[in-house]
C-alpha positions as CSV (number, residue, x, y, z in Angstrom):
1,X,35.5,-8.1,12.8
2,X,36.7,-11.3,11.2
3,X,38.7,-13.8,13.1
4,X,42.2,-14.1,13.1
5,X,41.7,-17.5,11.0
6,X,39.7,-15.7,8.5
7,X,42.2,-13.1,8.0
8,X,44.9,-15.6,7.3
9,X,46.2,-16.1,4.0
10,X,46.9,-19.6,2.4
11,X,50.3,-20.7,3.2
12,X,51.2,-18.1,5.7
13,X,52.3,-18.5,9.3
14,X,49.5,-18.3,11.8
15,X,50.9,-15.2,13.5
16,X,51.3,-13.3,10.3
17,X,47.7,-11.7,10.4
18,X,48.6,-10.0,13.8
19,X,51.7,-8.5,12.1
20,X,49.6,-7.3,9.1
21,X,47.1,-5.7,11.3
22,X,49.4,-3.4,12.9
23,X,51.7,-2.8,9.8
24,X,49.3,-2.2,6.8
25,X,50.1,1.4,6.2
26,X,48.7,4.7,7.3
27,X,45.1,3.6,5.7
28,X,45.0,0.0,6.5
29,X,46.5,-0.6,9.8
30,X,44.6,-0.6,13.0
31,X,44.8,-1.4,16.7
32,X,44.2,-5.0,17.6
33,X,41.0,-5.8,19.7
34,X,41.3,-7.1,23.0
35,X,40.6,-10.5,22.0
36,X,43.1,-10.3,19.4
37,X,45.7,-9.1,21.7
38,X,45.1,-11.9,24.0
39,X,45.4,-14.4,21.4
40,X,48.7,-12.8,20.0
41,X,50.3,-12.7,23.5
42,X,49.1,-16.1,24.1
43,X,50.9,-17.2,20.8
44,X,54.2,-15.3,21.8
45,X,54.3,-16.8,25.2
46,X,54.0,-20.5,24.0
47,X,56.9,-19.8,21.8
48,X,54.8,-20.1,18.7
49,X,56.0,-17.1,16.9
50,X,59.4,-16.5,14.7
51,X,62.1,-14.2,16.2
52,X,61.5,-12.1,13.0
53,X,57.7,-11.8,13.7
54,X,58.3,-11.0,17.3
55,X,60.5,-8.2,16.5
56,X,58.2,-6.9,13.9
57,X,55.1,-7.2,16.3
58,X,56.9,-5.4,19.2
59,X,58.3,-2.6,17.1
60,X,55.0,-1.9,15.4
61,X,53.2,-1.6,18.5
62,X,56.0,0.9,19.7
63,X,55.5,3.1,16.7
64,X,51.8,3.1,17.1
65,X,51.4,3.0,20.9
66,X,49.7,0.4,22.5
67,X,45.8,0.9,23.2
68,X,44.1,0.2,26.5
69,X,42.4,-2.7,24.9
70,X,45.6,-4.2,23.5
71,X,47.2,-4.0,27.0
72,X,44.1,-5.7,28.7
73,X,44.5,-8.3,26.3
74,X,48.3,-9.1,26.7
75,X,47.9,-8.8,30.6
76,X,45.0,-11.6,30.3
77,X,47.4,-13.7,28.3
78,X,50.4,-13.3,30.6
79,X,48.1,-13.9,33.6
80,X,46.9,-17.3,32.1
81,X,50.5,-18.2,31.4
82,X,51.9,-17.2,34.9
83,X,49.2,-19.4,36.6
84,X,50.0,-17.7,39.9
85,X,48.9,-19.2,43.3
86,X,46.2,-17.7,45.6
87,X,48.2,-15.9,47.9
88,X,46.7,-13.0,49.9
89,X,48.4,-9.6,49.0
90,X,47.3,-5.9,49.6
91,X,49.4,-4.0,47.4
92,X,51.4,-5.0,44.1
93,X,54.1,-2.8,43.3
94,X,56.0,-3.1,39.7
95,X,59.5,-2.0,39.5
96,X,60.8,-2.2,35.9
97,X,62.9,1.1,35.0
98,X,65.6,1.3,37.6
99,X,67.4,4.6,38.7
100,X,69.9,6.4,37.1
101,X,70.2,9.7,38.9
102,X,69.0,9.2,42.4
103,X,68.9,5.9,44.6
104,X,66.0,3.7,44.9
105,X,64.5,5.4,47.6
106,X,61.3,3.7,47.1
107,X,62.4,0.6,48.3
108,X,62.4,2.1,51.9
109,X,58.8,3.2,51.3
110,X,57.8,-0.3,50.3
111,X,59.5,-1.7,53.4
112,X,58.1,0.6,55.7
113,X,54.6,-0.2,54.4
114,X,55.3,-3.7,55.3
115,X,56.6,-2.8,58.8
116,X,53.1,-1.6,59.6
117,X,51.2,-4.9,58.1
118,X,50.7,-3.9,54.6
119,X,51.5,-7.2,52.5
120,X,53.5,-5.9,49.5
121,X,54.6,-8.1,46.5
122,X,56.7,-6.4,44.3
123,X,58.0,-7.6,41.0
124,X,60.5,-6.3,38.4
125,X,63.4,-7.0,36.0
126,X,67.0,-5.7,36.0
127,X,70.0,-4.9,33.7
128,X,68.2,-4.1,30.5
129,X,69.5,-0.5,30.8
130,X,73.3,0.1,31.4
131,X,74.2,2.2,34.3
132,X,71.1,1.9,36.4
133,X,70.4,0.6,39.9
134,X,67.7,-2.0,39.8
135,X,65.5,-3.1,42.7
136,X,66.7,-7.0,42.7
137,X,70.6,-6.4,43.2
138,X,69.7,-3.5,45.5
139,X,67.4,-5.5,47.8
140,X,70.0,-8.6,47.8
141,X,72.7,-6.0,49.2
142,X,70.3,-5.0,51.7
143,X,68.1,-7.8,52.8
144,X,70.5,-10.9,51.5
145,X,68.3,-12.4,48.9
146,X,65.1,-12.0,47.0
147,X,62.4,-14.4,46.2
148,X,62.9,-17.2,43.3
149,X,59.5,-19.2,43.3
150,X,56.1,-18.7,44.4
151,X,56.7,-20.9,47.6
152,X,59.6,-18.4,48.7
153,X,57.2,-15.6,47.8
154,X,54.7,-17.1,50.4
155,X,57.2,-17.5,53.0
156,X,58.6,-14.1,52.6
157,X,55.2,-12.5,52.9
158,X,54.1,-14.4,56.1
159,X,57.5,-13.6,57.7
160,X,58.0,-9.8,56.8
161,X,54.9,-8.7,54.5
162,X,57.5,-8.2,51.9
163,X,58.5,-10.5,48.8
164,X,60.3,-9.4,45.7
165,X,60.2,-11.8,42.7
166,X,62.0,-11.2,39.7
167,X,60.5,-11.5,36.4
168,X,62.6,-14.2,35.0
169,X,60.7,-16.3,37.8
170,X,57.4,-14.8,37.3
171,X,57.3,-14.9,33.5
172,X,60.4,-16.1,31.6
173,X,59.3,-15.3,28.1
174,X,58.3,-11.8,29.3
175,X,61.8,-11.3,30.7
176,X,63.4,-12.7,27.5
177,X,61.5,-9.9,25.7
178,X,62.5,-7.2,27.7
179,X,66.1,-8.1,27.2
180,X,65.5,-7.7,23.4
181,X,66.1,-3.9,24.3
182,X,69.9,-4.2,23.4
183,X,69.0,-5.7,20.1
184,X,66.2,-3.6,19.0
185,X,67.4,0.0,20.5
186,X,63.8,0.6,22.1
187,X,62.0,-0.5,24.8
188,X,59.0,-2.4,24.0
189,X,55.4,-2.6,24.8
190,X,56.3,-5.5,27.1
191,X,57.6,-2.8,29.8
192,X,54.0,-1.4,30.4
193,X,52.5,-4.9,30.1
194,X,54.6,-6.1,32.9
195,X,53.5,-3.2,35.0
196,X,49.9,-4.1,34.8
197,X,50.4,-7.7,35.8
198,X,49.3,-8.0,39.3
199,X,49.5,-11.5,39.2
200,X,48.3,-12.2,42.8
201,X,45.0,-9.8,42.0
202,X,46.2,-7.6,44.7
203,X,43.2,-4.9,45.3
204,X,45.5,-2.3,45.5
205,X,48.3,-1.6,42.9
206,X,50.8,1.3,42.2
207,X,52.6,1.6,38.8
208,X,55.0,4.4,37.5
209,X,55.5,5.8,34.2
210,X,58.3,7.7,32.2
211,X,56.2,9.2,29.6
212,X,53.3,11.1,30.6
213,X,51.0,10.0,27.9
214,X,51.0,6.6,29.4
215,X,49.2,7.1,32.4
216,X,45.7,7.2,30.8
217,X,46.6,4.1,29.1
218,X,47.7,2.4,32.5
219,X,44.4,3.7,33.9
220,X,42.2,2.7,31.1
221,X,44.0,-1.0,30.7
222,X,43.4,-1.4,34.7
223,X,39.9,-0.3,34.3
224,X,39.3,-2.7,31.5
225,X,41.0,-5.5,33.7
226,X,38.5,-4.6,36.8
227,X,41.3,-3.4,38.9
228,X,39.5,-1.7,41.8
229,X,42.3,0.7,43.2
230,X,45.1,2.0,41.3
231,X,47.7,5.0,41.5
232,X,49.7,5.6,38.1
233,X,52.2,8.4,38.2
234,X,55.4,9.8,36.5
235,X,57.6,8.7,39.1
236,X,61.4,9.4,39.4
237,X,63.0,7.5,36.1
238,X,59.9,5.6,35.8
239,X,59.7,3.8,39.1
240,X,57.0,4.4,41.9
241,X,58.7,6.9,43.6
242,X,57.4,10.4,43.8
243,X,60.0,13.3,42.7
244,X,60.1,16.0,45.6
245,X,60.6,18.9,43.2
246,X,57.7,18.1,41.0
247,X,53.9,18.3,41.1
248,X,53.0,14.9,40.5
249,X,49.8,14.1,38.6
250,X,48.1,10.6,40.0
251,X,45.9,8.6,37.6
252,X,43.8,7.2,40.1
253,X,41.1,4.4,40.3
254,X,39.2,4.1,43.5
255,X,36.4,1.5,43.8
256,X,36.2,1.1,40.0
257,X,36.0,5.0,39.4
258,X,38.5,6.7,37.6
259,X,39.9,10.3,38.4
260,X,43.1,12.2,38.6
261,X,44.8,14.0,41.5
262,X,47.6,16.4,42.0
263,X,50.1,16.2,44.8
264,X,52.3,19.4,45.3
265,X,55.9,19.7,45.0
266,X,57.6,19.0,48.4
267,X,60.8,21.2,47.7
268,X,61.5,24.3,45.3
269,X,64.0,24.0,42.6
270,X,65.6,20.8,40.8
271,X,67.8,19.0,43.2
272,X,71.3,17.9,42.4
273,X,71.9,14.3,42.2
274,X,74.9,12.9,44.1
275,X,77.9,12.2,42.6
276,X,78.1,8.6,43.3
277,X,75.1,6.1,43.9
278,X,76.1,3.8,46.7
279,X,73.2,1.5,47.8
280,X,74.7,1.2,51.2
281,X,73.5,4.7,52.0
282,X,70.2,3.2,51.7
283,X,71.1,1.0,54.7
284,X,72.6,4.0,56.6
285,X,69.2,6.2,56.3
286,X,66.9,3.1,57.3
287,X,68.9,2.7,60.3
288,X,69.1,6.2,61.2
289,X,72.9,6.2,60.9
290,X,72.8,8.9,58.3
291,X,70.1,11.6,57.3
292,X,69.7,12.4,53.6
293,X,67.3,15.3,53.1
294,X,66.2,14.5,49.4
295,X,65.8,10.7,50.0
296,X,63.6,10.8,53.0
297,X,61.4,13.5,51.1
298,X,61.0,10.9,48.3
299,X,60.5,8.2,50.7
300,X,57.5,10.0,52.8
301,X,56.3,11.7,49.5
302,X,55.9,8.3,48.0
303,X,54.3,6.8,51.4
304,X,51.7,9.5,51.6
305,X,50.6,8.7,47.9
306,X,50.3,4.8,48.6
307,X,48.4,5.4,52.0
308,X,46.2,7.6,50.5
309,X,45.6,5.2,47.8
310,X,45.0,2.4,50.6
311,X,42.4,4.4,52.2
312,X,44.4,5.1,55.2
313,X,44.4,8.7,54.9
314,X,43.3,11.5,52.8
315,X,45.3,13.7,50.9
316,X,45.3,16.4,53.6
317,X,46.3,14.1,56.5
318,X,48.3,11.4,54.6
319,X,51.5,13.5,54.8
320,X,51.7,13.5,58.6
321,X,50.9,9.8,58.5
322,X,53.8,9.1,56.1
323,X,56.3,11.0,58.6
324,X,54.8,8.8,61.5
325,X,55.2,5.5,59.7
326,X,58.6,6.3,58.7
327,X,59.7,7.3,62.1
328,X,58.2,4.2,63.6
329,X,59.6,1.9,60.9
330,X,61.8,-1.3,62.2
331,X,65.3,-0.2,62.1
332,X,66.7,-3.8,62.5
333,X,64.6,-5.1,59.4
334,X,67.9,-4.3,57.2
335,X,70.8,-5.6,59.2
336,X,73.8,-3.7,59.8
């Protein structure tokens, strides 16, 4: 395969060959190689690309749908740009979708893991889809603040085993690209790329998808990147939250080996969403002041999937362990 420099035409912008590879028609276009994807994303993150080129590139990828090699190359470029410090983390948890019909119960699952000694690093973006509840504002309401630097991430992990870092602090150029949704009218591959970042190289990672065909692509990209343990599944609204009324297919990697796993539904029939979504309800349920049947099934169901991923239990015993860990949570972690 020719190098990008060899594909460039006299007088054209250095990024133009990347756009041409993707957009040269039904017969002439192709996917980027992993190296090409890495070089293209590196140029984008350095700001060496014109706005019109960026928009064309992202939408051509959206129409074609990105390959596992493309995603792996994009992630490698992003990790190099981020240059994260060496911090010990057990679980990488990506949160980029927001919730529209139900509350973000997954936040309570993540905090329960932290209560039991699992160091959880969560990252995400907010506000790109109107009318949704995102992790960052919900955590600020519940806990008072989130992290704004690697120093604060280190302090939060040491103090409480949990840290949330917004994408605008983690990688500002990626955050700006996610915000292009309001201009382009579609989500871009950046939503998928961001879920795969795992900037602190946690040995375990959980990722959610909204469209089922993306599950194998996440799995393929994680394999290409050498991720030893990962669970990818269609969560509620695209967040890492098991849907109690649905059979859940998990695209797994365990010790570098890919497989699929099915978890049964936890309740029969589609559950009606609440009329209003009030984050305060999360505080009440965490502290035991309110019982929410759907929410607690979502919490413990999500916990069970993660406990199996972590090797703390097998699929048969994980639900009981999840119930026990939830019952033993530190109810004072979220202040009244």
